[in-house]
C-alpha positions as CSV (number, residue, x, y, z in Angstrom):
1,M,16.6,-67.2,-7.4
2,H,18.2,-64.0,-8.8
3,I,18.4,-60.8,-6.8
4,E,19.6,-57.5,-8.4
5,V,21.6,-55.2,-6.1
6,A,21.7,-51.7,-7.5
7,K,25.0,-49.7,-7.4
8,E,23.3,-46.4,-6.4
9,S,20.3,-45.8,-4.2
10,H,18.5,-43.7,-6.8
11,Q,18.4,-46.7,-9.1
12,L,16.2,-48.7,-6.7
13,E,13.1,-48.8,-8.9
14,M,10.7,-51.6,-9.6
15,Q,11.8,-52.1,-13.2
16,Q,15.4,-52.8,-12.1
17,Y,14.5,-55.8,-9.9
18,C,14.8,-59.2,-11.6
19,R,12.8,-62.2,-10.4
20,S,13.3,-65.4,-12.3
21,L,12.4,-68.9,-11.4
22,S,14.6,-70.6,-8.8
23,D,16.4,-73.9,-9.6
24,A,13.8,-75.7,-7.5
25,E,10.9,-74.3,-9.4
26,C,12.6,-75.0,-12.8
27,D,13.4,-78.5,-11.9
28,L,10.0,-79.3,-10.5
29,S,8.1,-79.9,-13.8
30,S,11.0,-81.5,-15.7
31,F,12.0,-83.8,-12.9
32,I,8.5,-85.1,-12.2
33,K,7.7,-85.6,-15.9
34,H,10.9,-87.5,-16.2
35,K,9.8,-89.8,-13.4
36,L,6.5,-90.4,-15.3
37,L,8.0,-91.8,-18.4
38,G,5.9,-94.8,-17.9
39,L,3.0,-92.8,-19.2
40,A,4.7,-92.7,-22.6
41,L,2.7,-95.8,-23.5
42,L,-0.4,-93.5,-23.5
43,E,0.9,-91.8,-26.7
44,R,0.6,-94.9,-28.7
45,T,-2.8,-95.7,-27.2
46,I,-4.2,-92.2,-27.8
47,A,-3.4,-92.6,-31.5
48,R,-6.1,-95.2,-31.8
49,Q,-8.8,-92.9,-30.5
50,H,-10.9,-91.0,-33.1
51,T,-14.0,-89.9,-31.2
52,S,-15.5,-86.6,-32.2
53,F,-18.2,-85.7,-29.7
54,A,-18.8,-82.4,-27.9
55,W,-16.9,-81.3,-24.9
56,L,-18.3,-81.8,-21.5
57,S,-16.4,-78.8,-20.2
58,K,-16.7,-77.5,-16.7
59,G,-20.1,-79.0,-16.0
60,D,-21.7,-78.0,-19.3
61,A,-25.1,-79.7,-19.1
62,G,-25.9,-78.6,-22.7
63,A,-23.5,-81.3,-24.1
64,V,-25.7,-84.0,-22.7
65,R,-28.9,-82.6,-24.2
66,A,-27.2,-81.9,-27.5
67,L,-26.1,-85.5,-27.9
68,H,-29.5,-86.8,-27.0
69,A,-31.3,-84.3,-29.4
70,K,-29.0,-85.2,-32.3
71,R,-29.5,-88.9,-31.6
72,V,-25.7,-89.5,-31.2
73,L,-24.8,-92.8,-29.7
74,S,-22.5,-92.1,-26.8
75,R,-21.6,-92.8,-23.2
76,I,-20.6,-90.6,-20.3
77,L,-18.4,-92.4,-17.9
78,K,-17.9,-90.9,-14.4
79,L,-14.7,-92.2,-12.8
80,D,-14.2,-92.4,-9.0
81,L,-10.5,-92.4,-8.2
82,A,-9.7,-94.3,-5.0
83,K,-8.2,-91.9,-2.4
84,A,-6.9,-89.7,-5.2
85,F,-4.7,-87.4,-3.3
86,D,-3.5,-90.1,-1.0
87,S,-2.5,-92.6,-3.7
88,V,-0.2,-90.6,-6.0
89,S,3.1,-92.5,-6.1
90,W,5.9,-89.9,-5.5
91,H,8.6,-92.1,-4.1
92,D,11.8,-90.0,-3.8
93,W,10.3,-87.2,-5.9
94,I,10.4,-84.6,-3.1
95,A,13.8,-85.7,-1.7
96,A,15.5,-85.7,-5.1
97,L,13.8,-82.4,-6.1
98,L,15.0,-80.5,-3.0
99,S,18.5,-82.2,-2.8
100,S,19.3,-81.4,-6.5
101,A,18.2,-77.7,-6.3
102,S,20.4,-74.8,-5.6
103,T,20.3,-71.0,-5.4
104,K,22.6,-68.3,-6.7
105,V,22.4,-64.6,-5.7
106,R,23.0,-62.2,-8.6
107,I,25.0,-59.1,-7.5
108,N,25.3,-56.3,-9.9
109,G,24.5,-58.6,-12.8
110,Y,26.9,-61.4,-11.9
111,P,25.7,-64.6,-10.2
112,G,27.5,-65.5,-7.0
113,R,28.5,-68.9,-5.7
114,R,26.2,-71.8,-5.6
115,I,24.2,-72.3,-2.4
116,C,23.0,-75.9,-1.9
117,H,19.8,-76.4,0.0
118,A,20.1,-78.4,3.2
119,R,16.7,-78.0,4.8
120,G,13.5,-76.0,4.9
121,L,10.6,-75.1,2.5
122,R,9.1,-71.8,1.7
123,Q,5.9,-71.1,3.7
124,G,2.9,-71.6,1.5
125,D,4.8,-73.6,-1.1
126,P,2.1,-75.2,-3.3
127,L,4.1,-78.4,-3.8
128,L,1.5,-81.1,-3.2
129,P,-1.3,-79.5,-5.4
130,M,1.3,-79.0,-8.1
131,L,2.3,-82.6,-8.0
132,F,-1.3,-83.7,-8.3
133,V,-2.0,-81.4,-11.2
134,L,1.1,-82.6,-13.1
135,V,0.0,-86.2,-12.6
136,M,-3.5,-85.6,-13.9
137,E,-2.3,-83.6,-16.8
138,Y,-1.4,-86.7,-18.7
139,L,-5.0,-88.0,-18.6
140,L,-6.1,-84.8,-20.3
141,G,-4.0,-85.8,-23.3
142,V,-6.4,-88.5,-24.2
143,N,-8.4,-87.8,-27.4
144,H,-11.6,-88.7,-25.6
145,R,-13.5,-85.6,-24.4
146,I,-12.7,-85.3,-20.7
147,S,-14.1,-83.0,-18.1
148,M,-11.9,-82.9,-15.0
149,Y,-12.0,-80.9,-11.8
150,A,-9.5,-82.1,-9.2
151,D,-10.4,-85.8,-8.8
152,D,-13.8,-85.6,-10.5
153,V,-13.5,-87.0,-14.0
154,A,-16.2,-87.5,-16.7
155,V,-15.5,-88.9,-20.2
156,I,-17.7,-88.8,-23.3
157,L,-16.9,-91.7,-25.6
158,S,-18.4,-93.8,-28.4
159,P,-20.1,-97.1,-27.6
160,S,-17.9,-99.0,-30.0
161,R,-15.8,-101.8,-28.7
162,L,-12.6,-100.2,-29.8
163,D,-13.2,-97.0,-27.9
164,L,-14.4,-98.8,-24.8
165,T,-11.4,-101.2,-24.6
166,S,-8.9,-98.5,-25.4
167,L,-10.2,-96.2,-22.7
168,K,-10.1,-99.1,-20.2
169,E,-6.5,-99.8,-21.2
170,I,-5.6,-96.1,-20.8
171,I,-7.1,-96.1,-17.3
172,E,-5.1,-99.2,-16.3
173,I,-1.8,-97.7,-17.7
174,F,-2.5,-94.4,-15.9
175,A,-3.2,-96.3,-12.6
176,G,0.1,-98.3,-13.0
177,A,2.2,-95.2,-13.7
178,T,0.7,-92.8,-11.1
179,G,-0.9,-95.0,-8.4
180,L,-4.4,-93.5,-9.0
181,V,-6.7,-96.5,-9.1
182,T,-10.3,-96.1,-10.2
183,Y,-13.1,-97.3,-7.9
184,V,-15.0,-99.5,-10.4
185,S,-18.0,-100.0,-8.0
186,K,-18.4,-96.3,-7.5
187,S,-18.0,-95.3,-11.1
188,Q,-21.1,-94.9,-13.3
189,L,-21.9,-95.3,-17.0
190,F,-24.7,-93.2,-18.5
191,P,-25.9,-94.4,-22.0
192,I,-27.2,-91.8,-24.4
193,R,-29.3,-93.2,-27.3
194,C,-27.7,-96.6,-27.0
195,S,-29.4,-100.0,-27.5
196,E,-29.5,-102.8,-24.9
197,D,-26.7,-104.7,-26.6
198,E,-24.4,-101.7,-26.6
199,T,-25.2,-101.0,-23.0
200,R,-24.4,-104.6,-22.0
201,L,-21.1,-104.4,-23.9
202,S,-20.1,-101.3,-22.0
203,Q,-21.0,-102.9,-18.7
204,K,-19.1,-106.1,-19.6
205,I,-15.9,-104.1,-20.4
206,F,-15.9,-101.7,-17.5
207,H,-17.8,-103.8,-14.9
208,C,-19.4,-100.6,-13.4
209,P,-23.1,-99.9,-12.7
210,I,-25.3,-98.6,-15.5
211,A,-27.0,-95.4,-14.4
212,T,-29.7,-93.2,-16.0
213,F,-30.2,-89.4,-16.3
214,P,-30.7,-87.1,-14.5
215,C,-27.5,-87.1,-12.5
216,K,-25.2,-84.6,-10.9
217,Y,-21.7,-83.7,-11.9
218,L,-19.8,-81.0,-9.9
219,G,-23.1,-80.2,-8.2
220,V,-24.8,-79.4,-11.6
221,P,-27.8,-81.6,-12.6
222,L,-27.2,-83.2,-16.0
223,S,-30.2,-84.4,-18.0
224,V,-31.0,-85.3,-21.6
225,Y,-34.1,-83.2,-21.2
226,K,-34.7,-79.6,-20.2
227,A,-34.6,-79.1,-16.5
228,S,-38.0,-79.1,-14.8
229,I,-39.4,-77.5,-11.7
230,V,-38.5,-80.7,-9.7
231,D,-34.8,-80.4,-10.7
232,F,-34.6,-76.8,-9.4
233,Q,-36.6,-77.4,-6.2
234,P,-33.4,-78.6,-4.2
235,L,-31.8,-75.3,-5.1
236,I,-34.8,-73.3,-4.0
237,D,-34.8,-75.2,-0.7
238,K,-31.1,-74.5,-0.3
239,V,-31.6,-70.8,-0.9
240,A,-34.5,-70.7,1.6
241,A,-32.3,-72.2,4.3
242,R,-29.5,-69.7,3.6
243,T,-31.2,-66.5,2.5
244,N,-28.2,-64.5,3.8
245,L,-26.1,-65.9,1.0
246,P,-27.5,-64.6,-2.3
247,V,-24.6,-66.0,-4.3
248,I,-25.6,-69.6,-3.8
249,P,-27.6,-69.9,-7.1
250,V,-25.0,-68.0,-9.2
251,P,-22.9,-71.0,-10.4
252,L,-25.9,-72.9,-11.4
253,A,-27.4,-69.9,-13.1
254,I,-24.3,-69.4,-15.2
255,V,-23.7,-73.1,-16.2
256,L,-27.2,-74.5,-16.5
257,G,-29.5,-71.5,-16.8
258,L,-32.4,-71.1,-14.4
259,S,-36.0,-71.2,-15.5
260,P,-38.1,-68.0,-15.0
261,W,-40.0,-69.8,-12.3
262,A,-36.8,-70.6,-10.4
263,M,-35.4,-67.1,-10.7
264,E,-38.7,-65.5,-9.5
265,S,-38.8,-67.9,-6.5
266,I,-35.2,-67.1,-5.5
267,D,-35.8,-63.3,-5.9
268,R,-38.9,-63.6,-3.8
269,L,-37.0,-65.3,-1.0
270,H,-34.2,-62.6,-1.2
271,R,-36.7,-59.8,-1.1
272,S,-38.5,-61.2,1.9
273,F,-35.3,-61.6,3.8
274,L,-34.0,-58.1,2.9
275,W,-37.1,-56.1,3.7
276,A,-38.7,-58.1,6.5
277,G,-36.4,-61.0,7.6
278,M,-39.2,-63.4,6.8
279,E,-39.9,-66.2,4.3
280,A,-42.7,-64.2,2.6
281,V,-43.5,-60.5,2.4
282,L,-46.1,-58.4,0.7
283,G,-45.1,-56.0,-2.0
284,G,-46.0,-53.0,0.2
285,K,-43.0,-53.6,2.4
286,C,-40.5,-53.5,-0.4
287,S,-39.1,-49.9,-0.3
288,V,-37.1,-50.1,-3.5
289,A,-37.6,-51.9,-6.8
290,W,-35.6,-55.2,-6.9
291,I,-33.9,-54.3,-10.2
292,R,-32.4,-51.2,-8.5
293,V,-31.3,-53.2,-5.5
294,C,-29.3,-55.5,-7.9
295,Q,-27.5,-52.5,-9.4
296,P,-23.8,-52.0,-8.5
297,K,-23.1,-49.9,-5.4
298,I,-21.6,-47.1,-7.5
299,L,-25.0,-46.7,-9.1
300,G,-26.9,-46.7,-5.8
301,G,-27.7,-50.4,-5.5
302,L,-26.5,-53.1,-3.1
303,G,-24.7,-55.1,-5.7
304,L,-26.8,-58.3,-5.3
305,P,-26.6,-60.8,-8.2
306,N,-29.2,-60.3,-10.9
307,L,-30.1,-63.8,-11.9
308,W,-32.1,-62.6,-14.9
309,L,-28.9,-61.3,-16.5
310,M,-27.1,-64.6,-15.9
311,A,-29.7,-66.9,-17.3
């Protein structure tokens, strides 16, 4: 950590302060990556991967429908990591990281003597989340299309024997290097336009249950077909139970796109709660048009989310 001490008081301005990374922060990434050299075997395994399917990024349900509509033979493998945050092998990482770090105070442009750390951590130091992110970063280097949020992982891959066996090998290498073991019994394999022989081959290699669409990933319903009223009904029920939280349907509206029926049903619940505190209300009790209520506060509205603009 470097601290600039100005020579004169009138020079104490924001642009004169220098804040660079401390030795501990600089050593964090390089040291941990050095300890994960066992993952280098992934580089040779990744080279054998040549899948070219669409990304399943951040819960994008459109990728599933696109693969089904274009008759692309593929698989979606949902992995369940066994006690993900509790299983990361970090033996001696933290001790070596802290004991090897030091701090120097820069006074008038010249660094002072080295101060070795003996104890203590900064409050709010995001050490554990950073360690987990660095571990999972290696899995993102696989040429398969991977969607990952914390320990929720979904992979789109080809039903060929080469892709299936290679991905299984990658998962095993990753588990040996990081300690993150996959729960095979809780993982699921979703065939898309695959024959029975291809499905049996996938199950034989991964030994995980074969599931069918629709399913949920990160709380978003995934289906090879357009979402129906039945798919949106749980969301409507959730909004009805928590009408004081109008932001509940926003993530689903952005990712999946709500049907006109779903948006009208949600708006009806919000109008009833706002104007009467009831589950249903007649139009005569609505004092202001709903489109104006959804306008920003600076324009005279209440700033409630307009689902029709998010669909």
